[in-house]
N, CA and C atoms of all chains as a GROMACS GRO file, in nm:
protein
  618
    1MET      N    1   0.331   0.679   1.235
    1MET     CA    2   0.238   0.738   1.315
    1MET      C    3   0.245   0.599   1.435
    2THR      N    4   0.256   0.684   1.588
    2THR     CA    5   0.200   0.576   1.650
    2THR      C    6   0.106   0.539   1.696
    3LYS      N    7   0.062   0.392   1.809
    3LYS     CA    8  -0.061   0.393   1.843
    3LYS      C    9  -0.153   0.570   1.907
    4SER      N   10  -0.058   0.559   1.961
    4SER     CA   11  -0.130   0.674   2.068
    4SER      C   12  -0.175   0.799   1.941
    5GLU      N   13  -0.089   0.789   1.858
    5GLU     CA   14  -0.125   0.935   1.770
    5GLU      C   15  -0.256   0.884   1.669
    6LEU      N   16  -0.261   0.734   1.646
    6LEU     CA   17  -0.380   0.707   1.582
    6LEU      C   18  -0.502   0.794   1.649
    7ILE      N   19  -0.470   0.718   1.808
    7ILE     CA   20  -0.616   0.746   1.929
    7ILE      C   21  -0.652   0.879   1.884
    8ALA      N   22  -0.515   0.956   1.895
    8ALA     CA   23  -0.545   1.106   1.899
    8ALA      C   24  -0.636   1.174   1.733
    9LYS      N   25  -0.607   1.144   1.638
    9LYS     CA   26  -0.688   1.134   1.469
    9LYS      C   27  -0.816   1.082   1.523
   10LEU      N   28  -0.829   0.974   1.569
   10LEU     CA   29  -0.992   0.935   1.570
   10LEU      C   30  -1.082   0.997   1.706
   11ALA      N   31  -1.038   1.061   1.788
   11ALA     CA   32  -1.056   1.128   1.885
   11ALA      C   33  -1.100   1.262   1.826
   12GLU      N   34  -0.997   1.294   1.739
   12GLU     CA   35  -1.048   1.412   1.636
   12GLU      C   36  -1.153   1.405   1.562
   13ARG      N   37  -1.178   1.325   1.525
   13ARG     CA   38  -1.306   1.290   1.370
   13ARG      C   39  -1.427   1.299   1.433
   14TYR      N   40  -1.420   1.224   1.599
   14TYR     CA   41  -1.529   1.188   1.640
   14TYR      C   42  -1.511   1.317   1.749
   15PRO      N   43  -1.574   1.454   1.752
   15PRO     CA   44  -1.574   1.534   1.894
   15PRO      C   45  -1.684   1.492   1.970
   16GLN      N   46  -1.780   1.397   1.921
   16GLN     CA   47  -1.881   1.376   1.989
   16GLN      C   48  -1.862   1.287   2.131
   17LEU      N   49  -1.773   1.206   2.050
   17LEU     CA   50  -1.718   1.098   2.182
   17LEU      C   51  -1.568   1.123   2.237
   18VAL      N   52  -1.600   1.060   2.356
   18VAL     CA   53  -1.477   1.072   2.475
   18VAL      C   54  -1.359   0.988   2.397
   19ALA      N   55  -1.254   1.091   2.420
   19ALA     CA   56  -1.151   1.047   2.386
   19ALA      C   57  -1.132   0.940   2.424
   20LYS      N   58  -1.158   0.850   2.564
   20LYS     CA   59  -1.123   0.758   2.613
   20LYS      C   60  -1.212   0.613   2.544
   21ASP      N   61  -1.308   0.655   2.437
   21ASP     CA   62  -1.342   0.558   2.348
   21ASP      C   63  -1.291   0.557   2.260
   22ALA      N   64  -1.240   0.639   2.161
   22ALA     CA   65  -1.125   0.670   2.083
   22ALA      C   66  -1.032   0.517   2.102
   23GLU      N   67  -0.989   0.534   2.236
   23GLU     CA   68  -0.902   0.494   2.278
   23GLU      C   69  -0.943   0.318   2.312
   24LEU      N   70  -1.032   0.269   2.382
   24LEU     CA   71  -1.081   0.208   2.384
   24LEU      C   72  -1.134   0.112   2.224
   25ALA      N   73  -1.142   0.181   2.125
   25ALA     CA   74  -1.215   0.136   2.018
   25ALA      C   75  -1.029   0.070   1.944
   26VAL      N   76  -0.986   0.146   1.992
   26VAL     CA   77  -0.875   0.075   1.890
   26VAL      C   78  -0.784  -0.010   1.948
   27LYS      N   79  -0.830  -0.032   2.111
   27LYS     CA   80  -0.730  -0.161   2.177
   27LYS      C   81  -0.804  -0.254   2.126
   28THR      N   82  -0.954  -0.206   2.124
   28THR     CA   83  -1.050  -0.385   2.106
   28THR      C   84  -1.038  -0.380   1.927
   29ILE      N   85  -1.033  -0.352   1.893
   29ILE     CA   86  -1.008  -0.393   1.745
   29ILE      C   87  -0.847  -0.397   1.734
   30LEU      N   88  -0.770  -0.383   1.791
   30LEU     CA   89  -0.569  -0.449   1.780
   30LEU      C   90  -0.586  -0.566   1.850
   31ASP      N   91  -0.733  -0.595   1.970
   31ASP     CA   92  -0.716  -0.720   2.037
   31ASP      C   93  -0.759  -0.798   1.967
   32ALA      N   94  -0.920  -0.746   1.882
   32ALA     CA   95  -0.969  -0.837   1.812
   32ALA      C   96  -0.857  -0.933   1.706
   33MET      N   97  -0.815  -0.850   1.631
   33MET     CA   98  -0.718  -0.854   1.537
   33MET      C   99  -0.584  -1.015   1.559
   34ALA      N  100  -0.509  -0.929   1.660
   34ALA     CA  101  -0.444  -1.019   1.751
   34ALA      C  102  -0.473  -1.148   1.768
   35LYS      N  103  -0.629  -1.152   1.832
   35LYS     CA  104  -0.648  -1.250   1.870
   35LYS      C  105  -0.693  -1.354   1.786
   36SER      N  106  -0.764  -1.303   1.679
   36SER     CA  107  -0.775  -1.365   1.527
   36SER      C  108  -0.683  -1.477   1.494
   37LEU      N  109  -0.577  -1.414   1.460
   37LEU     CA  110  -0.498  -1.427   1.442
   37LEU      C  111  -0.384  -1.565   1.513
   38ALA      N  112  -0.385  -1.534   1.643
   38ALA     CA  113  -0.360  -1.656   1.740
   38ALA      C  114  -0.443  -1.800   1.768
   39GLN      N  115  -0.580  -1.750   1.699
   39GLN     CA  116  -0.651  -1.844   1.677
   39GLN      C  117  -0.647  -1.952   1.535
   40GLY      N  118  -0.540  -1.919   1.449
   40GLY     CA  119  -0.549  -1.939   1.321
   40GLY      C  120  -0.631  -1.867   1.235
   41GLN      N  121  -0.714  -1.786   1.285
   41GLN     CA  122  -0.831  -1.687   1.196
   41GLN      C  123  -0.779  -1.626   1.088
   42ARG      N  124  -0.751  -1.610   0.969
   42ARG     CA  125  -0.757  -1.497   0.883
   42ARG      C  126  -0.839  -1.366   0.883
   43ILE      N  127  -0.787  -1.271   0.809
   43ILE     CA  128  -0.857  -1.145   0.863
   43ILE      C  129  -0.894  -1.069   0.768
   44GLU      N  130  -0.948  -1.024   0.747
   44GLU     CA  131  -0.991  -0.965   0.570
   44GLU      C  132  -1.007  -0.855   0.559
   45ILE      N  133  -0.978  -0.699   0.566
   45ILE     CA  134  -1.033  -0.584   0.530
   45ILE      C  135  -0.963  -0.569   0.420
   46ARG      N  136  -1.108  -0.528   0.350
   46ARG     CA  137  -1.143  -0.520   0.195
   46ARG      C  138  -1.087  -0.332   0.201
   47GLY      N  139  -0.996  -0.344   0.072
   47GLY     CA  140  -0.925  -0.207   0.093
   47GLY      C  141  -0.847  -0.168   0.160
   48PHE      N  142  -0.791  -0.227   0.262
   48PHE     CA  143  -0.652  -0.236   0.309
   48PHE      C  144  -0.567  -0.341   0.317
   49GLY      N  145  -0.631  -0.524   0.292
   49GLY     CA  146  -0.521  -0.580   0.326
   49GLY      C  147  -0.590  -0.685   0.406
   50SER      N  148  -0.488  -0.870   0.411
   50SER     CA  149  -0.534  -0.899   0.456
   50SER      C  150  -0.411  -0.988   0.583
   51PHE      N  151  -0.433  -1.041   0.632
   51PHE     CA  152  -0.369  -1.082   0.759
   51PHE      C  153  -0.348  -1.251   0.731
   52ASP      N  154  -0.237  -1.354   0.742
   52ASP     CA  155  -0.252  -1.480   0.740
   52ASP      C  156  -0.121  -1.523   0.798
   53LEU      N  157  -0.162  -1.640   0.792
   53LEU     CA  158  -0.074  -1.707   0.866
   53LEU      C  159   0.063  -1.793   0.783
   54ASN      N  160   0.169  -1.823   0.814
   54ASN     CA  161   0.228  -1.865   0.684
   54ASN      C  162   0.343  -1.977   0.769
   55TYR      N  163   0.345  -2.097   0.724
   55TYR     CA  164   0.412  -2.178   0.774
   55TYR      C  165   0.583  -2.167   0.773
   56ARG      N  166   0.642  -2.188   0.861
   56ARG     CA  167   0.785  -2.218   0.814
   56ARG      C  168   0.855  -2.284   0.884
   57PRO      N  169   0.873  -2.394   0.835
   57PRO     CA  170   0.940  -2.557   0.832
   57PRO      C  171   1.051  -2.534   0.941
   58PRO      N  172   1.033  -2.687   0.990
   58PRO     CA  173   1.236  -2.686   1.110
   58PRO      C  174   1.296  -2.681   1.032
   59ARG      N  175   1.413  -2.591   1.088
   59ARG     CA  176   1.530  -2.584   1.026
   59ARG      C  177   1.619  -2.599   1.138
   60VAL      N  178   1.779  -2.625   1.078
   60VAL     CA  179   1.866  -2.625   1.172
   60VAL      C  180   1.922  -2.466   1.214
   61GLY      N  181   1.966  -2.439   1.289
   61GLY     CA  182   1.947  -2.290   1.287
   61GLY      C  183   2.064  -2.237   1.340
   62ARG      N  184   2.158  -2.225   1.412
   62ARG     CA  185   2.297  -2.166   1.463
   62ARG      C  186   2.287  -2.044   1.552
   63ASN      N  187   2.359  -2.054   1.676
   63ASN     CA  188   2.323  -1.971   1.812
   63ASN      C  189   2.455  -1.873   1.714
   64PRO      N  190   2.410  -1.754   1.729
   64PRO     CA  191   2.507  -1.663   1.631
   64PRO      C  192   2.586  -1.586   1.766
   65LYS      N  193   2.621  -1.620   1.880
   65LYS     CA  194   2.721  -1.602   1.953
   65LYS      C  195   2.837  -1.712   1.968
   66SER      N  196   2.805  -1.826   2.006
   66SER     CA  197   2.857  -1.994   1.996
   66SER      C  198   2.886  -2.035   1.924
   67GLY      N  199   2.784  -2.007   1.755
   67GLY     CA  200   2.812  -2.103   1.662
   67GLY      C  201   2.747  -2.209   1.705
   68SER      N  202   2.694  -2.261   1.802
   68SER     CA  203   2.648  -2.405   1.799
   68SER      C  204   2.500  -2.432   1.700
   69LYS      N  205   2.484  -2.559   1.649
   69LYS     CA  206   2.397  -2.564   1.562
   69LYS      C  207   2.256  -2.581   1.706
   70VAL      N  208   2.133  -2.526   1.686
   70VAL     CA  209   2.041  -2.528   1.716
   70VAL      C  210   1.874  -2.564   1.684
   71GLU      N  211   1.851  -2.648   1.691
   71GLU     CA  212   1.685  -2.689   1.613
   71GLU      C  213   1.564  -2.601   1.626
   72VAL      N  214   1.543  -2.546   1.531
   72VAL     CA  215   1.431  -2.445   1.530
   72VAL      C  216   1.326  -2.481   1.460
   73PRO      N  217   1.217  -2.519   1.569
   73PRO     CA  218   1.105  -2.650   1.532
   73PRO      C  219   1.048  -2.562   1.423
   74GLU      N  220   0.919  -2.641   1.386
   74GLU     CA  221   0.835  -2.499   1.244
   74GLU      C  222   0.729  -2.479   1.398
   75LYS      N  223   0.684  -2.364   1.299
   75LYS     CA  224   0.622  -2.221   1.294
   75LYS      C  225   0.514  -2.163   1.247
   76PHE      N  226   0.447  -2.106   1.309
   76PHE     CA  227   0.347  -1.961   1.195
   76PHE      C  228   0.372  -1.844   1.197
   77VAL      N  229   0.426  -1.764   1.108
   77VAL     CA  230   0.425  -1.643   1.177
   77VAL      C  231   0.366  -1.596   1.078
   78PRO      N  232   0.260  -1.453   1.108
   78PRO     CA  233   0.156  -1.354   1.071
   78PRO      C  234   0.240  -1.339   0.954
   79HIS      N  235   0.141  -1.309   0.879
   79HIS     CA  236   0.173  -1.229   0.704
   79HIS      C  237   0.088  -1.152   0.657
   80PHE      N  238   0.080  -1.011   0.590
   80PHE     CA  239   0.004  -0.905   0.545
   80PHE      C  240   0.035  -0.900   0.419
   81LYS      N  241  -0.091  -0.916   0.332
   81LYS     CA  242  -0.086  -0.855   0.215
   81LYS      C  243  -0.171  -0.748   0.198
   82ALA      N  244  -0.092  -0.626   0.149
   82ALA     CA  245  -0.174  -0.488   0.124
   82ALA      C  246  -0.296  -0.524   0.009
   83GLY      N  247  -0.439  -0.462   0.030
   83GLY     CA  248  -0.496  -0.449  -0.086
   83GLY      C  249  -0.485  -0.359  -0.152
   84LYS      N  250  -0.556  -0.388  -0.278
   84LYS     CA  251  -0.582  -0.279  -0.373
   84LYS      C  252  -0.554  -0.138  -0.370
   85GLU      N  253  -0.590  -0.090  -0.285
   85GLU     CA  254  -0.647   0.086  -0.237
   85GLU      C  255  -0.499   0.088  -0.167
   86LEU      N  256  -0.502   0.041  -0.092
   86LEU     CA  257  -0.346   0.010  -0.016
   86LEU      C  258  -0.276   0.079  -0.091
   87ARG      N  259  -0.274  -0.043  -0.168
   87ARG     CA  260  -0.104  -0.074  -0.285
   87ARG      C  261  -0.085   0.052  -0.373
   88GLU      N  262  -0.245   0.094  -0.442
   88GLU     CA  263  -0.228   0.164  -0.535
   88GLU      C  264  -0.218   0.317  -0.444
   89ARG      N  265  -0.279   0.398  -0.348
   89ARG     CA  266  -0.254   0.482  -0.231
   89ARG      C  267  -0.078   0.528  -0.166
   90VAL      N  268  -0.033   0.407  -0.148
   90VAL     CA  269   0.118   0.407  -0.123
   90VAL      C  270   0.249   0.440  -0.248
   91ASP      N  271   0.195   0.432  -0.377
   91ASP     CA  272   0.299   0.410  -0.485
   91ASP      C  273   0.219   0.549  -0.556
   92GLU      N  274   0.116   0.637  -0.509
   92GLU     CA  275   0.072   0.761  -0.580
   92GLU      C  276   0.170   0.857  -0.611
   93LEU      N  277   0.234   0.866  -0.516
   93LEU     CA  278   0.348   0.973  -0.488
   93LEU      C  279   0.508   0.926  -0.578
   94MET      N  280   0.509   0.810  -0.598
   94MET     CA  281   0.655   0.770  -0.658
   94MET      C  282   0.657   0.796  -0.767
   95MET      N  283  -0.663  -1.974   0.271
   95MET     CA  284  -0.600  -2.021   0.461
   95MET      C  285  -0.531  -2.107   0.434
   96GLN      N  286  -0.382  -2.085   0.508
   96GLN     CA  287  -0.298  -2.211   0.525
   96GLN      C  288  -0.328  -2.318   0.637
   97TYR      N  289  -0.403  -2.259   0.746
   97TYR     CA  290  -0.396  -2.302   0.873
   97TYR      C  291  -0.507  -2.257   0.910
   98GLY      N  292  -0.583  -2.321   1.042
   98GLY     CA  293  -0.655  -2.276   1.139
   98GLY      C  294  -0.770  -2.385   1.162
   99THR      N  295  -0.811  -2.301   1.292
   99THR     CA  296  -0.913  -2.404   1.348
   99THR      C  297  -1.071  -2.360   1.289
  100THR      N  298  -1.101  -2.285   1.199
  100THR     CA  299  -1.211  -2.235   1.190
  100THR      C  300  -1.211  -2.192   1.024
  101THR      N  301  -1.256  -2.198   0.962
  101THR     CA  302  -1.260  -2.125   0.787
  101THR      C  303  -1.294  -1.997   0.824
  102MET      N  304  -1.388  -1.931   0.905
  102MET     CA  305  -1.422  -1.814   0.945
  102MET      C  306  -1.272  -1.731   0.920
  103THR      N  307  -1.333  -1.596   0.897
  103THR     CA  308  -1.270  -1.497   0.863
  103THR      C  309  -1.305  -1.357   0.941
  104LEU      N  310  -1.182  -1.325   0.985
  104LEU     CA  311  -1.269  -1.141   1.086
  104LEU      C  312  -1.252  -1.089   0.984
  105THR      N  313  -1.403  -0.999   0.978
  105THR     CA  314  -1.378  -0.896   0.877
  105THR      C  315  -1.447  -0.742   0.972
  106LYS      N  316  -1.435  -0.663   0.850
  106LYS     CA  317  -1.478  -0.492   0.904
  106LYS      C  318  -1.568  -0.528   0.966
  107ALA      N  319  -1.658  -0.616   0.971
  107ALA     CA  320  -1.817  -0.599   1.006
  107ALA      C  321  -1.794  -0.677   1.138
  108ASP      N  322  -1.754  -0.812   1.156
  108ASP     CA  323  -1.728  -0.825   1.284
  108ASP      C  324  -1.631  -0.695   1.353
  109LEU      N  325  -1.579  -0.671   1.370
  109LEU     CA  326  -1.491  -0.578   1.453
  109LEU      C  327  -1.557  -0.421   1.475
  110ALA      N  328  -1.681  -0.418   1.376
  110ALA     CA  329  -1.769  -0.311   1.406
  110ALA      C  330  -1.874  -0.388   1.517
  111ASP      N  331  -1.920  -0.525   1.478
  111ASP     CA  332  -2.014  -0.581   1.601
  111ASP      C  333  -1.945  -0.574   1.762
  112MET      N  334  -1.820  -0.551   1.774
  112MET     CA  335  -1.716  -0.590   1.887
  112MET      C  336  -1.697  -0.435   1.886
  113LEU      N  337  -1.709  -0.329   1.862
  113LEU     CA  338  -1.729  -0.203   1.918
  113LEU      C  339  -1.884  -0.154   1.935
  114PHE      N  340  -1.965  -0.212   1.902
  114PHE     CA  341  -2.090  -0.219   1.969
  114PHE      C  342  -2.079  -0.272   2.090
  115ASP      N  343  -2.029  -0.387   2.086
  115ASP     CA  344  -2.040  -0.426   2.262
  115ASP      C  345  -1.972  -0.447   2.330
  116LYS      N  346  -1.874  -0.388   2.328
  116LYS     CA  347  -1.746  -0.380   2.418
  116LYS      C  348  -1.708  -0.238   2.426
  117VAL      N  349  -1.725  -0.118   2.300
  117VAL     CA  350  -1.698  -0.006   2.358
  117VAL      C  351  -1.840   0.143   2.366
  118GLY      N  352  -2.009   0.021   2.359
  118GLY     CA  353  -2.080   0.109   2.349
  118GLY      C  354  -2.143   0.223   2.220
  119LEU      N  355  -2.071   0.198   2.150
  119LEU     CA  356  -2.080   0.298   1.978
  119LEU      C  357  -2.207   0.237   1.957
  120ASN      N  358  -2.286   0.323   1.862
  120ASN     CA  359  -2.381   0.288   1.804
  120ASN      C  360  -2.326   0.167   1.662
  121LYS      N  361  -2.458   0.137   1.647
  121LYS     CA  362  -2.422   0.034   1.469
  121LYS      C  363  -2.343   0.181   1.392
  122ARG      N  364  -2.434   0.253   1.398
  122ARG     CA  365  -2.344   0.335   1.271
  122ARG      C  366  -2.168   0.403   1.305
  123GLU      N  367  -2.192   0.422   1.463
  123GLU     CA  368  -2.034   0.494   1.494
  123GLU      C  369  -1.953   0.386   1.481
  124ALA      N  370  -2.004   0.281   1.490
  124ALA     CA  371  -1.890   0.151   1.497
  124ALA      C  372  -1.814   0.116   1.361
  125LYS      N  373  -1.952   0.128   1.277
  125LYS     CA  374  -1.902   0.100   1.142
  125LYS      C  375  -1.798   0.194   1.058
  126ASP      N  376  -1.877   0.320   1.090
  126ASP     CA  377  -1.739   0.459   1.078
  126ASP      C  378  -1.619   0.450   1.162
  127MET      N  379  -1.597   0.432   1.271
  127MET     CA  380  -1.445   0.366   1.369
  127MET      C  381  -1.404   0.265   1.276
  128VAL      N  382  -1.433   0.160   1.258
  128VAL     CA  383  -1.383   0.086   1.216
  128VAL      C  384  -1.336   0.099   1.069
  129GLU      N  385  -1.377   0.208   1.000
  129GLU     CA  386  -1.337   0.239   0.843
  129GLU      C  387  -1.224   0.311   0.904
  130ALA      N  388  -1.278   0.425   0.998
  130ALA     CA  389  -1.183   0.571   1.008
  130ALA      C  390  -1.028   0.491   1.058
  131PHE      N  391  -1.028   0.376   1.108
  131PHE     CA  392  -0.896   0.302   1.187
  131PHE      C  393  -0.804   0.260   1.056
  132PHE      N  394  -0.879   0.217   0.959
  132PHE     CA  395  -0.780   0.163   0.886
  132PHE      C  396  -0.757   0.287   0.765
  133GLU      N  397  -0.831   0.378   0.750
  133GLU     CA  398  -0.817   0.484   0.662
  133GLU      C  399  -0.726   0.608   0.747
  134GLU      N  400  -0.692   0.597   0.865
  134GLU     CA  401  -0.569   0.646   0.915
  134GLU      C  402  -0.424   0.636   0.882
  135ILE      N  403  -0.496   0.453   0.935
  135ILE     CA  404  -0.350   0.431   0.857
  135ILE      C  405  -0.296   0.396   0.686
  136ARG      N  406  -0.386   0.385   0.659
  136ARG     CA  407  -0.370   0.458   0.479
  136ARG      C  408  -0.326   0.538   0.505
  137LEU      N  409  -0.378   0.671   0.525
  137LEU     CA  410  -0.335   0.804   0.486
  137LEU      C  411  -0.189   0.831   0.573
  138SER      N  412  -0.171   0.741   0.657
  138SER     CA  413  -0.028   0.780   0.717
  138SER      C  414   0.021   0.667   0.597
  139LEU      N  415   0.035   0.622   0.540
  139LEU     CA  416   0.114   0.540   0.487
  139LEU      C  417   0.152   0.594   0.342
  140ALA      N  418   0.043   0.664   0.255
  140ALA     CA  419   0.017   0.732   0.154
  140ALA      C  420   0.102   0.861   0.192
  141ASP      N  421   0.114   0.910   0.332
  141ASP     CA  422   0.201   1.049   0.312
  141ASP      C  423   0.334   0.935   0.319
  142GLY      N  424   0.384   0.848   0.364
  142GLY     CA  425   0.505   0.800   0.323
  142GLY      C  426   0.537   0.789   0.495
  143ASP      N  427   0.505   0.781   0.599
  143ASP     CA  428   0.442   0.807   0.722
  143ASP      C  429   0.435   0.623   0.772
  144VAL      N  430   0.592   0.556   0.842
  144VAL     CA  431   0.550   0.488   0.867
  144VAL      C  432   0.439   0.452   0.990
  145VAL      N  433   0.352   0.321   1.058
  145VAL     CA  434   0.260   0.292   1.148
  145VAL      C  435   0.285   0.184   1.196
  146LYS      N  436   0.329   0.254   1.357
  146LYS     CA  437   0.388   0.160   1.479
  146LYS      C  438   0.296   0.180   1.522
  147LEU      N  439   0.207   0.015   1.604
  147LEU     CA  440   0.089  -0.028   1.674
  147LEU      C  441   0.203  -0.079   1.767
  148SER      N  442   0.219  -0.056   1.883
  148SER     CA  443   0.276  -0.168   1.986
  148SER      C  444   0.206  -0.253   2.058
  149GLY      N  445   0.288  -0.366   2.034
  149GLY     CA  446   0.190  -0.485   2.087
  149GLY      C  447   0.149  -0.557   1.939
  150PHE      N  448   0.134  -0.485   1.844
  150PHE     CA  449   0.088  -0.525   1.730
  150PHE      C  450   0.152  -0.579   1.630
  151GLY      N  451   0.198  -0.475   1.572
  151GLY     CA  452   0.323  -0.487   1.444
  151GLY      C  453   0.343  -0.333   1.401
  152ASN      N  454   0.438  -0.322   1.297
  152ASN     CA  455   0.499  -0.203   1.238
  152ASN      C  456   0.388  -0.238   1.052
  153PHE      N  457   0.377  -0.175   1.032
  153PHE     CA  458   0.362  -0.099   0.901
  153PHE      C  459   0.511  -0.028   0.825
  154GLN      N  460   0.582  -0.053   0.761
  154GLN     CA  461   0.665   0.017   0.678
  154GLN      C  462   0.605   0.019   0.539
  155LEU      N  463   0.715   0.067   0.494
  155LEU     CA  464   0.701   0.121   0.389
  155LEU      C  465   0.894   0.042   0.286
  156ARG      N  466   0.889   0.011   0.173
  156ARG     CA  467   1.011   0.008   0.115
  156ARG      C  468   0.981   0.031  -0.032
  157ASP      N  469   1.114   0.101  -0.070
  157ASP     CA  470   1.074   0.134  -0.216
  157ASP      C  471   1.185   0.047  -0.273
  158LYS      N  472   1.112  -0.020  -0.358
  158LYS     CA  473   1.175  -0.172  -0.496
  158LYS      C  474   1.185  -0.046  -0.612
  159PRO      N  475   1.298  -0.063  -0.658
  159PRO     CA  476   1.348  -0.055  -0.790
  159PRO      C  477   1.295  -0.117  -0.933
  160GLN      N  478   1.354  -0.067  -0.998
  160GLN     CA  479   1.263  -0.120  -1.154
  160GLN      C  480   1.332  -0.220  -1.223
  161ARG      N  481   1.227  -0.383  -1.225
  161ARG     CA  482   1.330  -0.520  -1.249
  161ARG      C  483   1.274  -0.550  -1.367
  162PRO      N  484   1.360  -0.612  -1.404
  162PRO     CA  485   1.244  -0.662  -1.559
  162PRO      C  486   1.176  -0.772  -1.508
  163GLY      N  487   1.060  -0.820  -1.584
  163GLY     CA  488   0.968  -0.893  -1.570
  163GLY      C  489   0.916  -0.952  -1.673
  164ARG      N  490   0.846  -1.022  -1.717
  164ARG     CA  491   0.788  -1.136  -1.840
  164ARG      C  492   0.640  -1.118  -1.823
  165ASN      N  493   0.554  -1.137  -1.925
  165ASN     CA  494   0.387  -1.170  -1.933
  165ASN      C  495   0.447  -1.274  -1.928
  166PRO      N  496   0.331  -1.356  -1.837
  166PRO     CA  497   0.400  -1.513  -1.813
  166PRO      C  498   0.313  -1.626  -1.936
  167LYS      N  499   0.204  -1.536  -2.001
  167LYS     CA  500   0.118  -1.569  -2.115
  167LYS      C  501   0.205  -1.578  -2.235
  168THR      N  502   0.201  -1.461  -2.274
  168THR     CA  503   0.344  -1.434  -2.414
  168THR      C  504   0.453  -1.479  -2.377
  169GLY      N  505   0.536  -1.432  -2.254
  169GLY     CA  506   0.666  -1.466  -2.304
  169GLY      C  507   0.786  -1.365  -2.295
  170GLU      N  508   0.624  -1.241  -2.336
  170GLU     CA  509   0.765  -1.083  -2.385
  170GLU      C  510   0.791  -1.031  -2.251
  171GLU      N  511   0.921  -0.944  -2.315
  171GLU     CA  512   0.978  -0.873  -2.145
  171GLU      C  513   0.940  -0.787  -2.122
  172ILE      N  514   0.865  -0.730  -2.027
  172ILE     CA  515   0.840  -0.591  -1.978
  172ILE      C  516   0.876  -0.530  -1.858
  173PRO      N  517   0.942  -0.471  -1.870
  173PRO     CA  518   0.981  -0.428  -1.710
  173PRO      C  519   0.911  -0.378  -1.636
  174ILE      N  520   0.851  -0.426  -1.472
  174ILE     CA  521   0.819  -0.407  -1.364
  174ILE      C  522   0.868  -0.275  -1.299
  175SER      N  523   0.794  -0.158  -1.313
  175SER     CA  524   0.804   0.017  -1.250
  175SER      C  525   0.892  -0.005  -1.113
  176ALA      N  526   0.929   0.063  -1.109
  176ALA     CA  527   0.997   0.128  -0.970
  176ALA      C  528   0.836   0.124  -0.870
  177ARG      N  529   0.857   0.130  -0.775
  177ARG     CA  530   0.758   0.121  -0.690
  177ARG      C  531   0.768   0.094  -0.549
  178ARG      N  532   0.651   0.198  -0.457
  178ARG     CA  533   0.640   0.149  -0.299
  178ARG      C  534   0.572   0.089  -0.287
  179VAL      N  535   0.608  -0.032  -0.162
  179VAL     CA  536   0.513  -0.118  -0.132
  179VAL      C  537   0.536  -0.120   0.002
  180VAL      N  538   0.391  -0.153   0.094
  180VAL     CA  539   0.408  -0.179   0.239
  180VAL      C  540   0.449  -0.330   0.306
  181THR      N  541   0.482  -0.296   0.372
  181THR     CA  542   0.552  -0.424   0.466
  181THR      C  543   0.482  -0.412   0.602
  182PHE      N  544   0.467  -0.536   0.631
  182PHE     CA  545   0.401  -0.527   0.757
  182PHE      C  546   0.524  -0.669   0.868
  183HIS      N  547   0.551  -0.564   0.994
  183HIS     CA  548   0.669  -0.679   1.052
  183HIS      C  549   0.555  -0.676   1.207
  184ALA      N  550   0.539  -0.787   1.229
  184ALA     CA  551   0.464  -0.856   1.396
  184ALA      C  552   0.582  -0.826   1.494
  185SER      N  553   0.505  -0.818   1.580
  185SER     CA  554   0.585  -0.736   1.697
  185SER      C  555   0.636  -0.891   1.775
  186GLN      N  556   0.681  -0.898   1.859
  186GLN     CA  557   0.738  -1.038   1.948
  186GLN      C  558   0.616  -1.062   1.994
  187LYS      N  559   0.516  -0.960   2.036
  187LYS     CA  560   0.414  -0.995   2.142
  187LYS      C  561   0.335  -1.107   2.010
  188LEU      N  562   0.267  -1.027   1.909
  188LEU     CA  563   0.169  -1.081   1.822
  188LEU      C  564   0.242  -1.225   1.750
  189LYS      N  565   0.364  -1.213   1.775
  189LYS     CA  566   0.466  -1.353   1.706
  189LYS      C  567   0.420  -1.446   1.768
  190GLY      N  568   0.459  -1.424   1.941
  190GLY     CA  569   0.483  -1.488   2.062
  190GLY      C  570   0.338  -1.584   2.090
  191LEU      N  571   0.159  -1.471   2.087
  191LEU     CA  572   0.053  -1.549   2.034
  191LEU      C  573   0.046  -1.665   1.981
  192VAL      N  574   0.062  -1.618   1.879
  192VAL     CA  575   0.059  -1.688   1.720
  192VAL      C  576   0.152  -1.815   1.773
  193GLU      N  577   0.226  -1.827   1.824
  193GLU     CA  578   0.329  -1.963   1.830
  193GLU      C  579   0.270  -2.024   1.935
  194ILE      N  580   0.220  -1.971   2.028
  194ILE     CA  581   0.149  -2.014   2.143
  194ILE      C  582   0.031  -2.162   2.072
  195HIS      N  583  -0.061  -2.021   1.981
  195HIS     CA  584  -0.169  -2.136   1.905
  195HIS      C  585  -0.136  -2.238   1.829
  196TYR      N  586   0.017  -2.226   1.781
  196TYR     CA  587   0.054  -2.370   1.712
  196TYR      C  588   0.056  -2.460   1.793
  197ALA      N  589   0.148  -2.430   1.910
  197ALA     CA  590   0.197  -2.526   2.058
  197ALA      C  591   0.076  -2.593   2.121
  198LYS      N  592  -0.038  -2.521   2.106
  198LYS     CA  593  -0.190  -2.581   2.159
  198LYS      C  594  -0.234  -2.671   2.073
  199HIS      N  595  -0.258  -2.642   1.927
  199HIS     CA  596  -0.291  -2.735   1.818
  199HIS      C  597  -0.188  -2.842   1.825
  200GLN      N  598  -0.084  -2.853   1.816
  200GLN     CA  599   0.020  -2.996   1.840
  200GLN      C  600  -0.033  -3.073   1.958
  201GLN      N  601  -0.088  -2.968   2.074
  201GLN     CA  602  -0.091  -3.074   2.199
  201GLN      C  603  -0.206  -3.129   2.131
  202ARG      N  604  -0.299  -3.096   2.073
  202ARG     CA  605  -0.466  -3.141   2.037
  202ARG      C  606  -0.453  -3.269   1.959
  203ARG      N  607  -0.390  -3.242   1.866
  203ARG     CA  608  -0.328  -3.333   1.784
  203ARG      C  609  -0.293  -3.479   1.803
  204SER      N  610  -0.158  -3.431   1.939
  204SER     CA  611  -0.084  -3.593   2.004
  204SER      C  612  -0.225  -3.650   2.045
  205ASP      N  613  -0.298  -3.544   2.136
  205ASP     CA  614  -0.438  -3.642   2.241
  205ASP      C  615  -0.487  -3.661   2.179
  206GLN      N  616  -0.509  -3.675   2.009
  206GLN     CA  617  -0.591  -3.752   1.938
  206GLN      C  618  -0.554  -3.897   1.922
   0.00000   0.00000   0.00000
């Protein structure tokens, strides 16, 4: 499922809304989530999961083309942990 | 939480407030829309279909084989059954936003 398919599904669910509202809603939700993580704020969605930032210490990496050493500075990367309901539902068909 | 400028957490209620403010949905519609947003993603993943949200990231599925495990209390060996799990891969854009934040944080620290 892509973002535009998600928008179409939400528009179908809410025929009273204009299709543009579904599009704006998806954009608003994703922007808010990205902004939250970009500010170092975690996200917790009950029944879905949580998004956090994980620390990556500085390391010496290699340029895969030239093989030369490069200092990779420390950084934070987004991390998602699925919640109970999502975990159980994706595993049901197994 | 390992890191942040605030201890607050973004929740469904916060997202519903934003839909009320920015999209003009009423409180009830806003709450339902947030719920439906995450439900559609769950439905897709439960159906075995990955979810690709450009600019944000991809939710993918991984099938993990059975592996040996242990009850940490008793030390008893119990196999961990084969399972399907969800993984999230942040987009380059989201990774970039998070790194910019980190750089600003470092700047603030060195200014103090």
